[in-house]
C-alpha positions as CSV (number, residue, x, y, z in Angstrom):
1,M,0.1,-0.1,0.2
2,T,1.3,3.3,-0.7
3,T,0.3,6.5,1.0
4,T,0.9,10.0,-1.2
5,L,1.1,12.9,0.7
6,D,-0.2,16.3,-0.5
7,R,2.8,18.6,1.2
8,A,1.0,21.7,-0.3
9,A,-2.4,21.5,0.5
10,K,-3.2,23.8,3.3
11,P,-4.7,22.2,6.3
12,A,-8.5,22.3,6.8
13,V,-9.9,25.7,8.1
14,V,-12.4,25.7,10.9
15,L,-15.1,28.5,10.1
16,R,-16.4,30.3,13.3
17,P,-20.0,31.4,13.3
18,A,-19.7,35.1,12.1
19,R,-21.4,37.6,14.4
20,L,-23.2,39.7,12.7
21,S,-26.5,41.7,13.2
22,L,-28.7,42.8,10.2
23,T,-31.7,45.4,9.5
24,P,-34.6,43.8,8.9
25,K,-36.0,44.0,5.0
26,T,-38.0,47.4,5.1
27,A,-38.6,50.1,3.0
28,L,-36.4,52.3,5.2
29,A,-33.0,52.6,3.9
30,G,-30.6,53.5,6.3
31,R,-26.8,54.5,6.1
32,L,-25.6,51.1,7.6
33,D,-26.9,47.4,6.6
34,G,-25.9,46.2,10.0
35,A,-22.5,45.3,12.0
36,W,-20.2,42.8,11.6
37,W,-18.2,41.5,14.9
38,P,-15.1,39.7,13.9
39,Y,-12.8,37.4,16.0
40,S,-9.8,39.1,14.7
41,R,-8.1,41.2,12.5
42,D,-6.9,38.8,10.0
43,L,-9.2,39.1,7.3
44,E,-7.9,36.0,5.1
45,A,-9.2,34.0,8.3
46,E,-12.6,36.2,8.6
47,L,-13.9,36.8,5.6
48,P,-14.9,33.1,4.6
49,A,-17.6,33.0,7.5
50,L,-18.8,36.2,6.8
51,A,-19.5,35.4,3.0
52,A,-20.9,32.0,3.9
53,A,-23.6,33.6,6.3
54,L,-24.3,36.3,3.9
55,D,-24.6,33.9,0.6
56,E,-27.8,32.3,2.6
57,T,-29.5,35.9,3.5
58,W,-28.3,38.6,0.5
59,G,-26.9,36.0,-1.9
60,R,-23.0,35.8,-3.0
61,V,-20.7,38.3,-2.3
62,T,-18.0,39.1,-4.7
63,R,-16.2,41.9,-3.8
64,V,-14.9,43.3,-0.4
65,T,-13.5,46.7,0.3
66,V,-11.8,48.0,3.6
67,N,-10.1,50.7,4.7
68,P,-6.3,49.6,5.5
69,S,-5.7,51.4,8.8
70,R,-7.9,48.7,10.9
71,W,-6.4,45.5,8.6
72,P,-2.9,44.8,9.1
73,V,-2.8,43.0,6.2
74,V,-5.5,43.3,3.1
75,P,-5.4,40.1,0.3
76,R,-6.1,40.6,-2.8
77,T,-8.1,37.6,-2.7
78,V,-9.9,34.8,-0.5
79,A,-10.9,31.5,-1.0
80,V,-14.4,31.0,-0.3
81,D,-16.1,27.9,-0.7
82,G,-14.1,26.9,-3.9
83,R,-14.4,30.7,-5.3
84,V,-12.5,33.7,-5.1
85,L,-13.7,37.0,-3.2
86,H,-12.1,40.2,-4.3
87,V,-10.8,42.1,-1.8
88,G,-10.0,46.3,-2.5
89,W,-9.0,49.1,-0.1
90,F,-9.3,53.1,0.0
91,T,-8.0,55.2,2.2
92,E,-11.2,57.5,1.6
93,Q,-13.7,54.9,3.2
94,D,-14.9,55.2,6.7
95,P,-12.1,52.9,9.0
96,D,-14.9,51.3,10.7
97,K,-17.0,50.4,7.7
98,L,-17.1,47.4,5.6
99,I,-18.1,47.2,2.0
100,L,-20.1,43.9,0.4
101,L,-20.7,44.4,-3.2
102,S,-22.4,41.5,-5.2
103,Y,-22.9,41.4,-9.2
104,T,-26.5,40.7,-9.0
105,V,-27.8,41.7,-5.4
106,G,-26.4,45.3,-4.9
107,R,-24.2,46.8,-1.8
108,W,-24.0,46.8,1.6
109,D,-22.4,48.3,4.4
110,L,-21.4,46.7,7.8
111,L,-20.4,48.4,10.8
112,V,-16.9,46.9,11.9
113,I,-17.1,46.1,15.4
114,P,-13.3,45.8,16.8
115,P,-12.4,42.6,17.2
116,G,-11.4,43.2,21.4
117,T,-14.7,45.0,22.2
118,E,-16.2,44.0,25.4
119,P,-19.5,42.1,24.5
120,A,-21.7,44.8,26.2
121,A,-20.5,47.2,24.0
122,A,-20.4,45.0,21.5
123,A,-24.1,44.5,21.6
124,R,-24.8,48.0,21.5
125,L,-23.2,48.5,18.4
126,M,-24.9,45.7,16.9
127,A,-28.5,46.8,17.5
128,A,-27.5,50.6,16.8
129,A,-26.2,49.5,13.6
130,A,-29.5,47.3,12.3
131,I,-31.8,49.9,13.1
132,P,-33.6,50.4,10.1
133,G,-33.5,53.9,8.4
134,S,-31.0,55.3,10.8
135,V,-29.0,58.0,9.3
136,L,-25.9,57.3,11.8
137,A,-22.5,56.4,10.0
138,A,-20.4,53.9,11.3
139,G,-17.9,56.7,12.6
140,V,-20.4,58.0,14.7
141,L,-21.5,55.0,16.1
142,M,-17.5,54.3,17.3
143,A,-17.6,57.6,18.7
144,N,-20.8,57.7,20.6
145,E,-19.7,53.9,22.4
146,T,-16.8,55.3,23.2
147,V,-18.3,58.2,25.2
148,I,-21.2,55.7,26.6
149,G,-18.3,53.4,27.4
150,R,-16.3,56.2,29.1
151,G,-19.6,57.1,31.2
152,I,-20.1,53.5,32.3
153,R,-16.7,53.3,33.6
154,D,-16.5,56.6,35.0
155,T,-19.9,56.1,36.9
156,G,-18.4,52.2,38.2
157,R,-15.6,54.3,39.3
158,R,-17.8,56.5,41.2
159,E,-19.4,54.2,42.8
160,A,-16.5,52.6,43.8
161,A,-15.0,55.1,45.2
162,W,-18.4,55.3,47.0
163,E,-18.4,52.2,48.5
164,D,-14.5,52.6,49.5
165,E,-15.8,55.2,51.5
166,G,-18.3,53.8,53.2
167,G,-21.2,55.6,51.3
168,A,-19.9,59.0,53.7
169,C,-20.4,62.5,51.6
170,M,-17.2,64.5,50.4
171,S,-16.6,68.0,51.2
172,P,-15.8,70.6,48.9
173,F,-12.3,70.2,50.5
174,G,-12.2,66.4,48.7
175,E,-12.2,64.8,52.5
176,P,-14.9,62.6,53.3
177,F,-16.7,63.6,56.4
178,G,-19.4,61.8,58.7
179,R,-23.1,62.5,59.6
180,S,-21.8,64.0,62.5
181,A,-20.2,66.7,60.6
182,L,-23.3,67.9,58.8
183,P,-25.2,70.9,59.8
184,L,-28.2,70.2,61.9
185,S,-31.3,71.0,59.9
186,A,-34.4,73.3,61.3
187,N,-35.8,70.3,62.9
188,G,-32.5,69.5,64.9
189,W,-31.8,65.8,62.4
190,R,-29.4,65.1,60.6
């Protein structure tokens, strides 16, 4: 018995399901058609799962464009289910957006959520990008989430400081003081 090894063959790639949120089909056209949350910044590894997920819903994706500032390597083509997906890049394109094209169906714009995003923030972004008729661009959604995330972190820090101080009030000089330091009210209660 003779065994032949094909050293040129690539190992089988296991596709993780695409984390995707799409706008429902409606007459309201918005600036985005949904959001995509890739697992990494490797387009060659991430695009096959995205294209496979969209083939069922939107039809065959033939081209993808990205802004190269968010992707360390932009391959010219990516193999997807025995066919070739062409990848292009434009520095003028919103860095937080991915554009998908199909010869027969049309164009779709997706917000790209950075891979390291916390799940709660990603969920907010995916929901916001899938609102039918939304006029918010990808960059605006990302900027809004930055502000929201900062506000959530600041609130958490303030609550932690409050608990660390035993819930004490702060004087105008930044020193905590207890209830005995509070002035008496008209009825004599503190």
